C-alpha positions as CSV (number, residue, x, y, z in Angstrom):
1,M,71.3,84.1,32.4
2,S,72.5,81.5,30.0
3,T,74.1,82.3,26.8
4,T,74.0,80.1,23.8
5,A,77.2,79.7,21.9
6,P,76.9,80.6,18.2
7,D,76.7,77.8,15.8
8,R,80.0,77.0,14.4
9,P,80.2,76.0,10.8
10,Q,80.7,72.4,10.3
11,I,84.1,71.6,9.0
12,T,84.2,68.7,6.7
13,P,87.4,66.8,7.2
14,Q,89.6,66.6,4.1
15,V,89.6,63.2,2.6
16,D,92.3,62.2,0.2
17,I,90.4,61.3,-2.9
18,P,92.3,58.8,-5.0
19,E,93.2,59.8,-8.5
20,K,90.5,58.9,-11.0
21,Q,91.4,55.9,-12.9
22,R,91.5,56.6,-16.6
23,K,89.6,54.5,-18.9
24,P,92.1,52.1,-20.5
25,D,92.8,52.6,-24.2
26,P,91.2,49.8,-26.3
27,T,94.4,49.5,-28.2
28,G,96.5,49.3,-25.1
29,R,98.7,52.3,-26.1
30,H,99.6,55.4,-24.2
31,P,98.1,58.6,-25.6
32,A,101.5,60.0,-26.3
33,T,102.4,57.0,-28.3
34,V,99.2,57.4,-30.3
35,A,100.1,61.0,-31.0
36,I,103.6,60.2,-32.1
37,L,102.3,57.5,-34.5
38,M,99.8,59.9,-36.0
39,L,102.5,62.5,-36.6
40,L,105.0,60.0,-37.9
41,P,103.9,59.8,-41.6
42,A,103.9,63.6,-42.0
43,A,107.2,63.9,-40.2
44,V,108.8,61.3,-42.4
45,L,107.5,63.0,-45.6
46,M,108.7,66.4,-44.3
47,I,112.2,65.1,-43.4
48,T,112.5,63.2,-46.7
49,F,111.3,65.8,-49.1
50,L,112.0,69.1,-47.3
51,I,114.7,68.9,-44.6
52,I,117.1,66.5,-46.4
53,P,116.9,68.2,-49.8
54,I,117.6,71.6,-48.2
55,G,120.6,70.2,-46.3
56,L,121.9,68.5,-49.5
57,T,121.5,71.8,-51.4
58,F,123.6,73.7,-48.8
59,A,126.3,70.9,-48.8
60,L,126.5,70.3,-52.6
61,A,126.6,74.0,-53.4
62,F,130.2,74.1,-52.3
63,T,131.3,71.0,-54.2
64,N,131.8,70.0,-57.9
65,A,129.3,67.1,-57.6
66,R,127.8,65.8,-60.8
67,L,124.6,63.8,-61.2
68,I,126.3,60.8,-62.8
69,S,130.1,60.7,-62.5
70,P,132.6,58.0,-61.6
71,E,134.6,60.5,-59.6
72,P,133.5,61.5,-56.1
73,A,132.6,65.1,-55.3
74,H,135.3,67.4,-54.0
75,F,135.0,70.6,-51.9
76,V,135.6,73.6,-54.1
77,G,134.6,76.4,-51.7
78,F,132.9,79.4,-53.4
79,A,134.0,78.5,-56.9
80,N,130.4,77.7,-58.0
81,F,129.2,81.1,-56.8
82,V,132.1,83.0,-58.5
83,R,131.3,81.1,-61.7
84,L,127.6,81.9,-61.2
85,F,128.0,85.6,-60.7
86,E,130.3,85.8,-63.8
87,N,127.7,84.1,-66.0
88,D,125.5,86.4,-68.1
89,T,122.8,83.8,-68.3
90,F,122.4,84.0,-64.5
91,W,121.9,87.7,-64.6
92,A,119.4,87.4,-67.4
93,S,117.5,84.8,-65.4
94,L,117.5,87.0,-62.3
95,R,116.3,90.0,-64.4
96,N,113.5,88.0,-66.0
97,T,112.4,86.5,-62.7
98,V,112.3,90.0,-61.0
99,V,110.5,91.6,-64.0
100,F,108.0,88.7,-64.1
101,A,107.2,89.1,-60.4
102,V,107.0,92.9,-60.5
103,V,104.5,92.8,-63.4
104,I,102.5,89.8,-62.6
105,V,101.7,90.6,-58.9
106,P,99.7,93.9,-59.5
107,F,98.4,92.8,-63.0
108,Q,97.0,89.4,-61.9
109,S,95.7,90.6,-58.6
110,A,93.9,93.6,-60.3
111,L,92.3,91.2,-62.8
112,A,91.2,88.8,-60.1
113,L,89.8,91.7,-58.0
114,G,87.8,92.9,-61.0
115,L,86.3,89.5,-61.7
116,A,85.5,89.1,-58.0
117,V,83.6,92.4,-57.9
118,L,81.7,91.4,-61.1
119,V,80.6,88.0,-59.6
120,N,79.9,89.4,-56.1
121,V,76.2,89.9,-56.9
122,K,73.0,88.0,-56.2
123,M,71.5,87.2,-59.6
124,R,70.5,84.2,-61.6
125,G,73.4,82.4,-63.3
126,V,76.2,84.0,-61.4
127,N,77.5,80.6,-60.3
128,F,78.0,79.7,-64.0
129,F,80.4,82.6,-64.5
130,R,82.2,81.8,-61.3
131,T,82.8,78.3,-62.5
132,V,84.0,79.4,-65.9
133,Y,86.4,81.9,-64.5
134,F,87.8,79.2,-62.1
135,L,88.1,76.5,-64.7
136,P,91.7,77.3,-65.9
137,V,92.9,76.9,-62.3
138,V,91.9,73.2,-62.2
139,T,93.3,72.6,-65.6
140,S,96.9,71.3,-65.7
141,I,99.4,74.0,-66.4
142,V,101.0,71.7,-69.0
143,V,97.8,71.5,-70.9
144,V,97.3,75.2,-70.7
145,S,100.8,75.9,-71.8
146,I,100.4,73.6,-74.9
147,L,97.1,75.3,-75.7
148,W,98.6,78.8,-75.6
149,L,101.6,77.6,-77.5
150,F,99.3,77.0,-80.5
151,L,97.5,80.3,-79.9
152,Y,100.8,82.2,-80.0
153,Q,102.0,80.7,-83.3
154,P,102.6,83.2,-86.1
155,N,99.6,81.7,-87.9
156,G,97.7,81.1,-84.7
157,L,94.3,82.3,-83.5
158,I,95.6,85.5,-81.7
159,N,97.3,86.8,-84.9
160,A,94.3,85.8,-87.0
161,L,92.1,87.9,-84.8
162,L,94.5,90.8,-84.9
163,A,94.6,90.5,-88.7
164,K,90.8,91.0,-88.7
165,V,91.2,94.5,-87.4
166,G,94.2,95.3,-89.6
167,I,97.0,94.6,-87.1
168,Q,99.9,92.3,-88.0
169,G,100.6,90.2,-85.0
170,P,104.3,89.5,-84.0
171,D,106.0,86.1,-83.5
172,W,105.0,86.1,-79.8
173,L,107.4,83.4,-78.6
174,G,110.1,83.9,-81.2
175,N,110.7,87.6,-80.5
176,P,112.8,88.5,-77.4
177,N,110.7,91.6,-76.9
178,T,107.4,89.8,-76.7
179,A,108.2,86.3,-75.4
180,L,108.2,87.3,-71.7
181,I,105.0,89.4,-72.2
182,A,103.3,86.4,-73.7
183,I,104.2,84.2,-70.7
184,I,102.9,86.9,-68.4
185,L,99.5,87.0,-70.1
186,L,99.3,83.3,-70.0
187,S,100.2,83.0,-66.3
188,A,97.7,85.8,-65.3
189,W,94.9,84.2,-67.3
190,Q,95.6,80.7,-65.8
191,A,95.8,81.7,-62.1
192,M,93.5,84.7,-61.7
193,G,90.5,82.5,-61.1
194,F,92.1,81.2,-57.9
195,H,92.7,84.7,-56.5
196,M,89.2,85.7,-57.7
197,V,87.8,83.2,-55.2
198,I,90.0,84.6,-52.4
199,W,89.0,88.2,-53.3
200,L,85.4,87.1,-53.4
201,S,85.6,85.5,-49.9
202,G,87.0,88.8,-48.6
203,L,84.3,90.8,-50.3
204,Q,81.6,88.7,-48.7
205,T,82.9,89.4,-45.2
206,I,82.2,93.2,-45.6
207,S,78.9,94.1,-44.0
208,H,76.2,95.5,-46.4
209,D,75.3,98.1,-43.7
210,L,78.5,99.9,-44.5
211,Y,77.5,100.2,-48.2
212,E,74.0,101.4,-47.2
213,A,75.4,104.0,-44.9
214,A,77.8,105.2,-47.5
215,S,75.0,105.3,-50.1
216,L,72.9,107.4,-47.8
217,D,75.8,109.9,-47.4
218,G,75.8,110.3,-51.2
219,A,79.0,108.2,-51.9
220,T,79.4,107.0,-55.5
221,K,80.2,103.5,-56.4
222,F,83.9,104.4,-56.8
223,Q,83.9,106.2,-53.4
224,Q,82.3,103.2,-51.8
225,F,85.0,100.9,-53.3
226,L,87.8,103.3,-52.2
227,H,86.6,103.9,-48.6
228,V,84.6,100.8,-47.8
229,T,85.7,97.9,-50.0
230,W,89.4,98.4,-50.2
231,P,90.0,99.0,-46.4
232,G,87.9,95.9,-45.7
233,L,90.2,93.7,-47.9
234,R,93.4,94.5,-46.0
235,Q,94.0,90.9,-44.7
236,T,92.9,89.4,-48.0
237,R,95.2,91.5,-50.1
238,T,98.1,90.7,-47.8
239,F,97.5,86.9,-48.4
240,I,97.2,87.4,-52.1
241,L,100.4,89.5,-52.3
242,I,102.3,86.7,-50.6
243,T,100.8,83.8,-52.7
244,I,101.3,85.5,-56.0
245,T,104.8,86.6,-55.2
246,I,105.8,83.0,-54.3
247,A,104.2,81.6,-57.4
248,A,105.9,84.3,-59.6
249,F,109.4,83.5,-58.3
250,S,108.8,79.8,-58.9
251,L,108.0,80.2,-62.6
252,F,109.1,77.1,-64.5
253,S,106.5,75.0,-66.4
254,Q,105.4,77.7,-68.8
255,V,109.0,78.4,-69.8
256,N,110.0,74.8,-70.0
257,I,107.1,73.9,-72.3
258,M,106.8,77.0,-74.5
259,T,110.2,78.6,-74.9
260,Q,112.9,76.6,-73.2
261,G,114.3,79.8,-71.9
262,G,114.7,81.5,-75.3
263,P,114.8,83.3,-77.5
264,L,118.3,84.6,-76.5
265,D,117.6,83.9,-72.8
266,A,114.6,86.3,-72.9
267,T,112.4,84.0,-70.8
268,T,114.9,82.0,-68.7
269,T,114.3,82.1,-65.0
270,L,116.3,81.1,-61.9
271,V,114.3,77.9,-61.4
272,F,114.5,76.9,-65.0
273,Q,118.2,77.5,-65.1
274,A,118.7,75.4,-61.9
275,V,116.6,72.5,-63.3
276,R,118.3,72.6,-66.7
277,T,121.8,72.8,-65.1
278,G,121.1,70.0,-62.6
279,F,119.3,67.5,-64.8
280,Q,120.2,68.2,-68.4
281,Q,123.8,69.3,-67.9
282,Q,124.1,67.1,-64.7
283,Q,126.1,69.7,-62.8
284,T,124.6,69.1,-59.4
285,G,126.9,71.3,-57.4
286,Y,126.5,74.3,-59.7
287,A,122.7,73.8,-59.8
288,S,122.7,73.7,-56.0
289,A,124.5,77.0,-55.9
290,I,121.8,78.5,-58.2
291,S,119.1,77.1,-55.9
292,L,120.8,78.5,-52.8
293,V,120.9,82.0,-54.4
294,F,117.2,81.6,-55.3
295,F,116.5,80.6,-51.7
296,V,118.2,83.7,-50.3
297,L,116.3,85.9,-52.8
298,V,112.9,84.5,-51.8
299,L,113.8,84.7,-48.2
300,I,114.7,88.4,-48.5
301,V,111.5,89.2,-50.4
302,S,109.5,87.3,-47.8
303,L,111.1,89.1,-44.9
304,I,110.4,92.5,-46.6
305,Q,106.8,91.6,-47.1
306,R,106.5,90.4,-43.5
307,Y,108.1,93.7,-42.3
308,L,105.8,95.8,-44.3
309,T,102.7,93.9,-43.2
310,R,103.7,94.1,-39.6
311,E,104.3,97.8,-39.9
312,K,100.7,98.2,-41.1
313,E,99.3,96.1,-38.3
314,V,101.2,98.1,-35.7
315,G,100.3,101.5,-37.2
316,R,96.6,100.6,-37.4
């Protein structure tokens, strides 16, 4: 009786396949070289206008350097910081900067959210209102400041309108009690269109099915906003919080054009004080110390915001 051996699988011998030859680059350059050349312009700009100025700020803050001086700069240690913390103008600038940021962040974001809710409808002509609300954003802040400078004059349009209803308007920019409020109103009006667009993009990501389900359950418009809209805007409001805070701490143009820090240092800010000290008074070392303190302040606020945001993400 003969037995037939089972068929063995055929084993294909391994053949060393040569590495595929890459198609040569028409320019004759290696891909890594091409990548470096493409990154080079951005790297040069970043080093020139970011890394080097930051390094010079840290270095000059501990010297008595002046913008134009025949004498070389000398190391003075912490003398600039001691002088800074003993200066009443610095504390006024710090107070005004913090007050401006604390007020403008909720005020401007609330106005922008209200506009976003109003224009988040499908009706004829809504794009016109979106354009009108966004128009101040694309207008130069210098032009806007000059325009509002005329509006805030004692005989300007705002006081004329108040006089129509029997209210005597104040000297908005000449009164220490109203100067910072006037700049807050101007800043909120000018920038709320930008954040309106961001809120609007967040609103349009929320599914309409959620609103329909809430409506079937008998939820009112306010309850829908509270339990559907607001939770759905968590990522959007985090971004808006960060952007408005950064812009608030860097307040400069409005103050420089409208009040020059006055009256009685009622509107001076840290950035305005640093620029005025460095360029008008030509005290580069002292201005660098102010900028370094400002950098530390913004860094602390950013870390706090990052911590609070991370806590919400972990707890979700």
